[in-house]
N, C-alpha and C positions, 0 to 999 in steps of 0.2 A: 510223188505224190505222196505223202504220210499218210499210213492206215490207222484210224483212233479205236483200239478196242478196250473195252467194250462197247459199242453201236454210237460211235460221236464222242463230242469231246462236252465233257460236263456230267455223263453220263455214269453213273456207279457200280461196281459190280454185282453181279446178279444173285439174288440168295442162293445156296449152295444145299446141296442134301446129298447125303453121304450114306451108305448103306457096307455091310465087310461081309464079301463070299469068300470064305478060308480064311486064306493069310490076303486075299485082294479085296482093296478097297475103293468102292467105286464112287466119282466124287462126280453128282450131276446136278446142274444146270439149265439154262435157257438156253445152252449151245450145245448139249448134248450132251456125253457122258466122256469120264479119262478114269480109264485102268489103270493104277497103278500097285503095280506087280512089286516093285522092290522100294527104295524109298528115296528121300531128298535129302539132298547135303546141305549144309549150311557153313562155311570156313570165315569163322568173325562175328565175334559176339560183342562187339560195343555197343556203339549207340544206336545206329542202324542196323546193323544184324544183329543184335540183341533181339529188337522187336521183331524183324522180318522170321526169327527160328520162333520164334515165341505165338505169331500168328501162323505159322504150316500147323506146329503142336498143338493150339486151340483146335483147329480146324479138321484134327485128327489124321492128318497127312507121316505116315511112317518118316521116322526121321535120325540124321545123323548129326552131329554140331561138332565143331572143335575150335580151339581159339590158341594161340600161342600161349596165354596169361591162365595161370590151373586157376586162378577165383575167376574166370569169364565162364570155362568149364564148367565147375562145382554146380553154378547157379540152374544147371539143368543135369547135376545126376540124379534127382531123385522126379523126375518128370516123366509121365508117363508116355510110352513111343518114341521114348528117343535115345540114342547110341549115343557115347562120346568114341570117333576114333577120327585118327588122322587124314588128310587130307584122300591118302596111295587107297586105303583101307572104303572109305566111301564111293571111289572111282571104281572100285572094283563091283561094289551095290546096290550105287543109288541111276537113276534114272539119268537122273539132273543135280547138279550140283550149283551151288550160287556163291560165288568168292564175293564178301563184304570187307574188304581189304583195303588197306589206303590205297595200293598203285600197284601199275605191272609187276615192278620188281616181289612183291611178295606172291602173285599169284606161281611169278617163273620159279621162285623158289620149291612152291609145294609141286611143281612139276617134274619138278628134275630126278634122275636117280632112280635104283632098281624099286625102292619103296612109294614111288612118286605118279601123279597122277598119269603121266602121258605111258609110264610102262605096265598100270596096272588098268587100264580104263576098260570097262565092259563094254560090249559091243552096241553100239548107238548111243552114248552115253553124249548127254549134252552140255556144256558151261556156262552161268550166266554171269558174266564179268558186271559186276554192280560196283564194280570203283570210278573213281573220277581221275581218266589218264590219258596221256596223248595217244591219240590215233595212229601213229605210224609204228609204237611200240604195239598198239594192240593187235595191227593187220600180221605183226609180225609173231608175232603170238597165235594170231587167228591160226594162220599159216600153218605152223609150226602141227597144231592140234590136228588141221583137217586132212595134212599127209599119212593123219595115223587112225584117221574114222570117226574125229572126234570135233563135235560139231561146237563152233566158240561163235558164242552171241554177246556184244556189248550193249551195257543198259546204261546208260547212265538215270540219277534219280533225281527227282525233286521231290519237297515235301517233308524233307529232316528228320530228325528223330521222331518228333510227335505223327509224322506221317509213318514212320515205317514201326510206332507203337500203334497207332489205331487200322494200320491195316488199309491202307489210302494215299498209296507211293504213287506217285505220276512216272513211267517208262518211257525212256527214249531208246529204242532197239535197232543196232544196228546187226547184218551177218546175215545168214542160211535162211532165208524166209521161210523152209520147208522146215526145218528145224522149230522154227518159231511157231510156226502153227502146231506142230505136233505137240508142243509143251505149255504153248499158252494159258492152258486152263488150270495149269499149275500156279499160274500168277494171281487166280483170284482169291486168295486170304492174304495176299501182299497187298496189292496195288488197285486203286481204284479206277487210274485210267491207262492205258497201254497203247504207246504210236510207232510203229513197224516203219522206219525211216530209209532203209537202201541195207547197201552194203557193209562190210567190214569197214568199225570205224565212223558209223555215222553216229551210232549212239552214243558214243565218246567225244565226238565232237559237237555237237549240238549240248551235250553239258558243260563241255567246255565256255560256248560263248554265252545261254545261261547262265553262268556261276558267273562268268565277267559283266554281266549287266543289272545280275544282281546285286552283285557286293559293291557294283560304283552307284548305281540308285541308293543303296542304303548308306554308304559315305554322302550319297549329296544332300539325303536325309539328313545326317547329324550335323553336316555343313549348316544346314539351314535351320536348324536349330539351335545351333550356338549365336548365328546371326539375330534370330528373332529374339534368343536370351539376350544376347548383348542390345539388345530395342529396347528392353522390357517386357516382351512378350512372355510370356510361359509358355512351356515347351509342351506341356497338355493340351493348351487354345490351339497353338499350331498342328496339332497331330487331327483335334477336331476337325479342324476348318479342309485339312488338308483328303481328311476321308472323305468330306462330302465336297471333295473338287479334284480339279483333273491333274493335283501332282499326287491325287492317292497312290498306294504303291502295296504291295505285301511288306515293305519296310514299315510304312504308315500305318497299317493295319492291324499288322501280328507285330510285328520286333517291336517297335515303339513302346504299343500298350503293353504288351504281356512281359517283357524282360527288360528292359530300361524306365519305363516310367511305374511299374512296379515295385522297383526296387530290389527285382531278383536278378537281373544280370547273370540269363539262364539259358542264353540260346542253343547251348548245348553244339556247340561245335569250339575249336580254338580258333588264334589268330593265325596259327602256322597251318589249319586247312585250305583258311581263306588265300594267304599267299600263294600257294602252293596249287592252287587251281587257277588262281587271273596270272599266274606265271608261266602258267600252261599254255592257257588259252594268248596270251601276248606272245608266246614262242611258236604259237600254231597260225597268228599270222602272221610270222615271218615266213615261214614257208610255202602260206599261203599268196604272199605278195598281193596283203591286203592292209590299211592301216588302222591303228585302235590307239589312239594318243588319250582318248579316255579311262580306259585299257590301261593305258602304259600308267595314265597319272595315279589309278588307283593303285597298281602292280607298286606304284613306288612308295606310295601311301603305308601299305601292306610292310614292305621294307624297313623303312625306317620304325615303324612299332613292334616290329621283329627287335632290330636292333636297340629297341627300348625295353627288353627284357618281359614281351608280350605274347613270347612262343606259342606260350601254351594257358593263357590266357584267353577264357569264354570269350567271343567279340562281340560281344553288347559291350562290354565295357571300353572299347575305342570310343564312343562319344563320353566317356567319363574323361579319357585323355585325347581329347582329339583336338582339341588350342594346342598342346604342347608337339605333337607330330605333325600335324598340317605346318609349323612354322619352319621347319625342318626341310620338309617335302618342299616349299616353296622356295624355302633358298638355293638347294638342290639343286631344283630344275629351273630357277630363274622366274620362277611366276610368286614370290611374294607382293604381298600390296606395298607399295611405295607412296602410295598418297598419304 
């Protein structure tokens, strides 16, 4: 059974109090006190990692950051209590490193070589993998780390860039439970809800399932919106009805009002990311011998969107081009409406 921390579903993280003792910062809350004698590292400073790093810095947690993009690094160069250093240096100096990069290959590249994480890791290092990745690959990387005494926790995230900015992410954790218990108070500045789900790969597995369902619901809402508009019903009216009815969802409550009806088209994630995640979920279903026909149609829709040049397009704009894309999906899948 998953363990939800802090104290049950819907409970926000407790207020934190801090004081400095020499070079040691004590972060205290209603779960006790954590002593940070070294630093926390964040690798990847994009839409998600940037918000995570800023919340660590605001909380007074001694911090090291890195990104392959010089512009992303420079945004932290003048922040108090922040050092810019590559992952290998982090491994030698930090208690925990949070990887907020696209997927497992980027973490693997940081692990390799004489200046990599595996070669330079200090005793007791805990790695948090915040990517959305194939749990099979996750378990392999976690096993390599464990052989060298490094605890590796996979942590699926929900809440998007807005949650990363606000420090209210939901985290789905898999891996060494003792390492999680040892470091869980470190998550207070960045997460509102934390669930420990089981062994290595459990966090990434649930994240893939979560994203497949989330993106399928988004496209179903797009489909309903196009149908409503074709019938002469305003999209805004449909969303208003949905949000007080059983068809409500995160898509109707947040995505459509804030990012589509507003005309901002700024959901802050690319179509590429959706396609990557749903494709991995469909592939995982094959290995689990589980049928996911609706997830497969979602994957196919996103494949067509990519073929139509939407790789780097904000995914909210899928609504704009829904009819164009779904026509091709219907033809290729034999699902076209022939009536």
